[in-house]
C-alpha positions as CSV (number, residue, x, y, z in Angstrom):
1,L,-19.1,-25.1,11.5
2,L,-19.7,-22.2,9.0
3,T,-17.1,-21.0,6.4
4,F,-16.0,-17.3,6.4
5,T,-18.3,-16.8,3.3
6,E,-21.3,-18.4,5.0
7,V,-20.8,-16.2,8.1
8,G,-20.7,-13.1,6.0
9,I,-23.9,-14.2,4.3
10,L,-25.4,-14.8,7.7
11,A,-24.3,-11.4,8.8
12,K,-25.8,-9.7,5.8
13,S,-29.2,-11.3,6.6
14,Y,-29.2,-9.5,10.0
15,I,-28.2,-6.1,8.4
16,D,-31.0,-6.4,5.8
17,Q,-33.5,-6.8,8.7
18,G,-32.2,-3.8,10.4
19,R,-30.8,-5.8,13.3
20,L,-27.3,-5.8,14.7
21,I,-25.2,-8.9,14.0
22,P,-25.0,-11.2,16.9
23,D,-21.7,-11.1,18.9
24,D,-20.3,-14.4,18.0
25,I,-20.8,-13.9,14.3
26,M,-19.4,-10.3,14.4
27,T,-16.5,-11.3,16.6
28,R,-15.5,-14.2,14.3
29,L,-15.7,-11.9,11.3
30,M,-13.6,-9.2,12.9
31,L,-11.0,-11.3,14.6
32,N,-10.3,-13.2,11.2
33,E,-9.8,-9.9,9.5
34,L,-7.3,-8.8,12.3
35,K,-5.0,-11.9,12.0
36,G,-1.5,-10.9,10.8
37,L,-2.0,-7.3,11.5
38,D,-0.1,-7.2,14.7
39,R,2.8,-5.3,13.0
40,Y,0.6,-2.5,11.8
41,N,-1.3,0.5,13.3
42,W,-5.0,0.0,12.5
43,L,-8.3,1.6,13.2
44,L,-11.5,-0.3,13.6
45,D,-14.8,1.6,12.8
46,G,-18.0,0.4,14.6
47,F,-16.3,-2.6,16.5
48,P,-16.6,-3.7,19.1
49,R,-20.3,-2.7,19.8
50,T,-21.0,-4.8,22.8
51,V,-19.0,-5.5,25.9
52,A,-18.7,-9.2,24.9
53,Q,-17.1,-8.1,21.6
54,A,-14.7,-5.8,23.6
55,E,-13.7,-8.5,26.0
56,A,-13.1,-11.0,23.0
57,L,-11.0,-8.3,21.2
58,D,-8.9,-7.5,24.4
59,K,-8.1,-11.2,24.5
60,V,-6.2,-11.1,21.2
61,C,-5.2,-7.4,20.8
62,Q,-3.7,-4.7,22.9
63,I,-6.0,-1.7,22.4
64,D,-4.4,1.7,22.7
65,T,-7.2,4.2,22.1
66,V,-10.9,4.1,21.7
67,I,-12.5,7.1,20.0
68,D,-16.2,7.9,20.6
69,L,-17.9,10.2,18.0
70,D,-20.7,11.7,19.9
71,V,-23.2,12.8,17.1
72,P,-26.9,13.3,17.8
73,F,-28.9,10.4,16.4
74,E,-31.1,12.8,14.5
75,N,-28.1,14.0,12.5
76,I,-27.2,10.4,11.8
77,K,-30.6,9.4,10.8
78,C,-31.0,12.3,8.3
79,R,-27.7,11.5,6.8
80,L,-28.4,7.8,6.3
81,T,-32.0,8.2,5.1
82,A,-30.9,10.7,2.6
83,R,-28.4,8.1,0.9
84,W,-29.5,6.6,-2.4
85,I,-27.5,4.3,-4.6
86,H,-27.1,3.1,-8.2
87,P,-27.0,-0.6,-7.7
88,A,-25.2,-1.6,-10.9
89,S,-22.3,0.7,-10.4
90,G,-22.4,1.3,-6.5
91,R,-22.4,5.0,-7.0
92,V,-23.7,6.7,-3.9
93,Y,-25.7,9.9,-3.7
94,N,-26.9,11.8,-0.7
95,L,-29.9,14.1,-1.2
96,E,-28.5,16.6,1.4
97,F,-24.8,17.2,0.2
98,S,-24.2,15.1,-3.0
99,P,-27.4,14.8,-4.8
100,P,-28.1,13.4,-8.3
101,K,-28.7,16.1,-11.0
102,V,-32.3,14.7,-11.4
103,R,-33.8,13.3,-8.2
104,G,-34.0,9.6,-8.1
105,I,-32.0,9.1,-11.3
106,D,-28.3,8.1,-11.8
107,D,-26.2,11.0,-13.3
108,I,-24.4,8.6,-15.7
109,T,-26.8,6.0,-16.8
110,G,-30.2,7.7,-16.3
111,E,-31.3,4.5,-14.5
112,P,-33.3,4.7,-11.2
113,L,-31.6,5.0,-7.9
114,V,-32.7,2.9,-4.9
115,Q,-32.6,3.1,-1.2
116,R,-30.9,0.2,0.5
117,D,-33.1,-1.5,3.0
118,D,-30.8,-0.5,5.9
119,D,-31.0,3.2,5.0
120,K,-34.8,3.2,5.1
121,P,-36.2,5.5,7.9
122,E,-37.8,2.8,10.1
123,T,-34.7,0.5,9.8
124,V,-32.2,3.3,10.6
125,T,-34.4,4.1,13.8
126,K,-34.3,0.5,14.9
127,R,-30.6,0.2,14.3
128,L,-29.8,3.5,16.3
129,Q,-31.8,2.3,19.2
130,A,-30.1,-1.0,19.3
131,Y,-26.7,0.6,18.9
132,D,-27.4,3.0,21.7
133,A,-28.6,0.3,24.1
134,E,-25.7,-2.1,23.3
135,T,-22.8,0.5,22.9
136,R,-23.3,2.7,25.9
137,P,-21.9,-0.1,28.2
138,V,-18.9,-0.5,25.7
139,L,-18.0,3.2,26.2
140,E,-18.2,2.8,29.8
141,Y,-16.0,-0.3,29.7
142,Y,-13.2,1.6,27.9
143,R,-13.7,4.8,30.0
144,E,-13.0,2.7,33.0
145,K,-9.7,1.4,31.4
146,G,-8.7,5.0,30.6
147,L,-8.8,4.4,26.8
148,L,-11.8,6.4,25.8
149,K,-11.5,9.8,23.9
150,S,-14.8,11.5,23.0
151,F,-15.4,14.0,20.2
152,S,-18.8,15.7,19.9
153,G,-20.3,17.6,16.9
154,T,-22.7,17.4,14.0
155,E,-20.4,18.0,11.0
156,T,-17.4,15.9,9.8
157,N,-15.4,19.1,8.7
158,K,-15.6,20.5,12.3
159,I,-14.9,17.3,14.2
160,W,-12.3,15.7,11.9
161,P,-9.5,18.4,12.6
162,H,-9.8,17.6,16.4
163,I,-9.6,13.7,15.7
164,Y,-6.8,14.1,13.3
165,A,-4.7,16.2,15.9
166,F,-5.4,13.5,18.6
167,L,-4.3,10.7,16.3
168,Q,-1.1,12.5,15.4
169,T,-0.3,12.2,19.1
170,K,-1.0,8.5,19.1
171,L,0.6,7.4,15.8
172,P,4.0,7.6,14.5
173,D,4.6,9.9,11.5
174,V,4.8,7.2,8.9
175,S,6.1,9.5,6.2
176,Q,9.0,10.6,8.3
177,K,9.8,7.0,9.2
178,D,9.7,5.9,5.5
179,A,11.9,8.8,4.6
180,A,14.5,7.8,7.0
181,T,14.7,4.2,5.6
182,P,17.6,3.8,3.0
C-alpha cells in the first residue's frame, strides 16, 4: 500500500517519461483530493481521461457538466514546446507570447532557462497521441449521458467568453449569494 506522497512520486515518474499516469494511480490521487468538496462547486481540468476513470468518478460524485476544449493538437504542441522555466523560482516563459527579454535567460536572475522534459517536442507528441486515443471514448461516454458541451477554437481569448457564458448558466452567482448573507 502506497502513501499519498509515494503515489505522487510514482505519478511524476510517468509524467517525466511522457507517459500518461495509469488509471488506478490517477484515480486514487483525484478521488483523495475530492474528499470533502461535496458542498462546493468545483471544476476538474484533465480528469477523467479514460472511461475507467470516468466510471470511478461517477461512483463517488454527481457530474453535472463536462466541457471539451476542441483545440488542434498542433496548436497545443506549439504552445507547450515554447514553454521554458527558471527552475529555482518557478517563473514560466513562453517564447510565443511571454518571452524572456534575452532568449534562454531569466529576466530577473540572468540564469539559464530550461525546458521541462514533458515540454520537449517528442514528449509532447507522445502525450498528445496517448491523450487522443484514451480521451475520445471518454467524450463519447459523457456525450451519451447528455453531459458534454464542446467549444472549438485556437485562442484562449476567443474561446473563454463562450465558456464563461456557458458556466454562468450552470453555476449560481456566488457574489450575489454572498451579498444576501447577513
